[in-house]
C-alpha positions in Angstrom: 119.8 108.9 90.7 120.9 111.1 93.6 119.0 111.7 96.9 118.9 111.1 100.6 119.1 107.3 100.1 121.5 107.2 97.2 122.7 103.6 96.5 120.9 102.2 99.6 119.1 98.9 99.1 115.7 98.6 100.8 113.1 95.9 101.2 109.5 97.2 101.5 107.1 94.6 102.7 103.4 95.3 102.0 104.6 97.4 99.1 101.7 96.8 96.8 99.4 99.6 98.1 98.9 102.2 100.8 101.9 103.2 102.9 104.2 100.6 101.5 103.5 101.8 97.9 104.0 105.4 98.9 107.3 104.6 100.7 108.6 102.5 97.8 108.0 105.3 95.4 109.5 107.9 97.7 112.6 105.8 98.5 113.3 105.4 94.8 112.9 109.1 94.2 115.6 109.5 96.9 118.0 107.1 95.1 117.3 103.8 96.7 117.1 100.4 95.0 114.0 98.7 96.1 112.7 95.1 96.5 108.9 95.6 96.7 107.3 92.6 98.4 103.7 91.6 98.9 101.3 88.7 98.3 99.4 90.8 95.8 101.5 90.1 92.7 99.7 92.2 90.1 99.6 95.4 92.3 103.2 94.9 93.4 104.3 94.6 89.8 102.4 97.8 88.9 104.3 99.6 91.7 107.6 98.3 90.3 106.8 99.3 86.8 105.7 102.8 87.9 109.1 103.2 89.6 111.0 102.0 86.6 109.0 104.4 84.4 110.3 107.3 86.5 113.9 106.1 86.1 114.1 104.2 89.4 115.4 100.7 90.1 113.1 98.1 91.7 112.1 94.5 91.5 109.1 92.7 92.9 109.3 89.6 95.1 106.2 87.8 96.1 106.4 86.8 99.8 104.2 85.9 102.7 106.0 87.4 105.6 104.6 84.7 107.9 106.5 82.1 105.9 110.1 81.6 107.1 111.2 80.3 103.7 109.6 83.2 101.9 111.3 85.7 104.1 114.7 84.0 103.7 114.2 84.1 99.9 113.1 87.8 100.1 116.3 88.8 101.9 118.3 86.6 99.5 116.7 88.3 96.5 117.9 91.7 97.7 121.4 90.5 98.3 121.6 88.5 95.0 120.2 91.4 93.0 121.9 94.4 94.7 124.7 92.9 96.8 123.5 94.1 100.2 120.5 95.1 102.4 120.6 98.5 104.0 116.9 99.2 105.0 114.0 97.0 106.0 110.5 98.4 106.3 108.1 96.0 108.1 104.6 97.1 107.1 101.8 94.5 106.6 99.0 94.2 109.2 95.4 93.1 109.6 92.8 94.2 112.1 89.9 92.4 113.8 87.5 94.7 115.7 86.4 92.6 118.6 86.9 92.5 122.4 88.8 89.7 124.1 85.7 87.5 124.8 84.4 88.1 121.2 87.7 87.2 119.6 88.1 83.5 118.6 91.4 81.7 119.0 91.7 81.5 115.2 91.2 85.3 114.9 93.7 86.0 117.6 96.3 83.7 115.9 95.7 85.2 112.5 96.3 88.8 113.7 99.3 87.9 115.8 100.7 85.7 113.1 100.8 88.6 110.5 101.3 91.6 112.7 104.0 90.1 115.0 105.4 87.0 113.4 105.9 88.8 110.2 108.1 91.6 111.6 110.0 89.0 113.7 110.9 86.9 110.7 111.7 89.8 108.5 113.9 91.4 111.2 115.6 88.0 112.0 116.8 87.4 108.4 117.6 91.1 107.7 119.7 91.3 110.9 121.7 88.2 109.9 122.6 90.0 106.6 123.2 93.3 108.3 125.5 91.8 110.8 127.8 90.7 108.0 127.8 94.3 106.7 128.1 95.8 110.2 125.3 98.2 109.2 121.6 98.3 108.7 118.4 100.1 109.4 115.0 98.6 110.4 111.8 100.5 110.4 108.7 98.8 111.8 105.2 100.2 111.3 103.1 100.1 114.4 100.1 102.3 115.0 98.6 104.8 117.4 97.0 101.6 118.7 100.5 100.5 119.8 100.5 103.5 122.2 96.9 103.7 123.5 93.9 101.4 123.8 91.1 101.5 121.3 87.7 99.9 121.8 87.1 96.4 120.4 90.6 96.0 119.0 92.1 93.6 121.5 94.2 91.5 119.1 95.3 94.5 117.0 96.3 96.6 120.0 98.2 93.8 121.5 100.1 93.1 118.3 101.0 96.8 117.7 102.2 97.2 121.2 104.3 94.1 120.6 105.9 95.6 117.5 107.2 98.5 119.5 108.7 96.2 122.1 110.3 94.0 119.4 111.9 97.1 117.8 113.3 98.4 121.0 114.9 95.0 121.8 116.4 94.9 118.3 117.8 98.4 118.9 119.3 97.4 122.2 120.8 94.1 121.1 122.3 95.2 117.9 123.4 98.9 118.3 127.1 98.0 118.5 126.8 96.1 115.2 125.8 99.3 113.4 122.1 98.3 113.2 119.4 100.8 114.1 115.7 100.0 114.7 112.8 102.4 115.0 109.1 102.5 114.8 106.6 104.8 113.0 103.1 104.9 114.6 100.6 106.3 112.1 97.1 107.4 112.9 94.2 106.8 110.4 95.3 107.2 106.8 93.4 107.7 103.5 94.0 105.1 100.8 94.9 102.1 102.9 93.3 98.6 103.1 92.0 99.4 106.5 90.0 102.4 105.4 89.1 101.6 101.8 85.5 100.8 101.2 84.3 101.9 104.6 81.2 104.1 104.6 81.7 107.8 105.5 79.5 107.6 108.5 81.9 105.0 109.9 85.0 107.1 109.1 83.7 110.6 110.1 84.3 110.2 113.9 87.9 109.1 113.2 88.5 112.1 111.0 87.5 114.4 113.9 89.4 112.4 116.6 92.8 114.0 116.2 93.8 117.6 116.6 94.0 118.3 112.8 90.6 116.7 112.3 91.5 114.8 109.2 93.2 111.6 108.0 96.8 111.6 107.1 98.0 110.5 103.6 100.3 107.6 103.0 102.7 110.1 101.5 102.8 112.1 104.7 103.7 109.1 106.8 106.2 107.9 104.1 108.2 111.0 104.8 108.5 110.0 108.4 109.8 106.6 107.3 112.2 108.3 105.0 113.7 110.4 107.8 114.3 107.2 109.9 115.7 105.4 106.9 118.2 108.2 106.0 121.5 109.2 107.5 119.7 112.3 108.9 118.5 110.1 111.8 121.9 108.5 112.4 121.7 109.2 116.1 118.2 107.9 116.4 117.5 104.3 117.5 115.0 102.5 119.7 112.5 105.3 119.4 108.9 105.8 118.2 108.0 108.5 115.7 104.2 109.3 116.0 102.4 110.6 112.9 98.8 110.7 114.1 97.6 114.3 113.7 98.0 114.8 117.5 95.6 112.0 118.5 97.8 110.7 121.3 98.2 114.1 122.9 94.7 113.8 124.4 
């Protein structure tokens, strides 16, 4: 299979649905070999099977990205199966809609644990492999909430700002080892865990909040991830690509 990622090996965390699923499928269409990772085994296996049905190469590895041993095993699976690791996409996140006084310590820790510890652990063990190769590419998924404040999202906003800072530090520390690190900040998307099941009266104001007055699709944002994962962005590191329909221009 030819394409912009021909023979690249990628780990997609949170690959069972939403943006992760769309990115895994797109990467395989572009010639990459994929390790799809999630805690949702059945959905993750379905993504892998759909990729194989279209002639792509992929495996599923169940992993909790907040578990150090799971992450070590995840990176090990990519190396054992495909011999290397070229691309890491850090994707999973959760959201609690509360102000600081309303947020319990347990809620704060749960959000920070997944949204920041997860990317930290995945990056840590990916970098250790990429250092041996003297090449690698890390794409972290933040949010427009990593750039601006949103009401009643204290823990989520803090974590998504933190993801951007973490990525910039990785870019700075490892550039001379051939490792790039960048961030995609999506706005509201259709077909994700954060919007699924919400009533239209709740979603309508968000649809009208950006310049295009609609939600993005996971496939649209996946194209941004693809650009950063490909050699077309070889001079791009430590930066943030915003895909929010123009929301942050206001």
